[in-house]
Every structure is written in C-alpha cells, then in structure tokens.
C-alpha positions, 0 to 999 in steps of 0.5 A: 408423824404429827401434823405441821403448823404454819410458820410464824414470821420469824420462822419464815425469815429463817427458811428464806435465809437457807433458801426454802420457800416458806409456802411449801413447808410446815413446822412440826417441831421446835427444839433448842432453836432448831426448826423441824420442817415437813414439806406440804406435798411430798412429806419430806423432812428437813432440819434448820439449825438454830442460832 
C-alpha cells in the first residue's frame, strides 16, 4: 500500500465532521472528492464520501 500523507486543513475538517481524530489518520488516496484514509498505528482503512 502507498504511504499516507498528512491531511490538509480542509481534509481535517472533513474528518472531524464524521467523528474521526485527524491526528490518527493519513490520506493515501483522493478520488472524486472521496478521502481514502489509513490509520497511523493499526493500518486499517476508511473511506469518507465526498460532497
């Protein structure tokens, strides 16, 4: 899997809107407004739907 990148300010706000702590998640893919996230410690993935 590709390494994750630190989220931008707007991505952090999107994570907060769905109840995730942005300090624990990295963005590894952005497709059509969707954020594909990977957890820093466990490696689990989540997808946040776009607008």
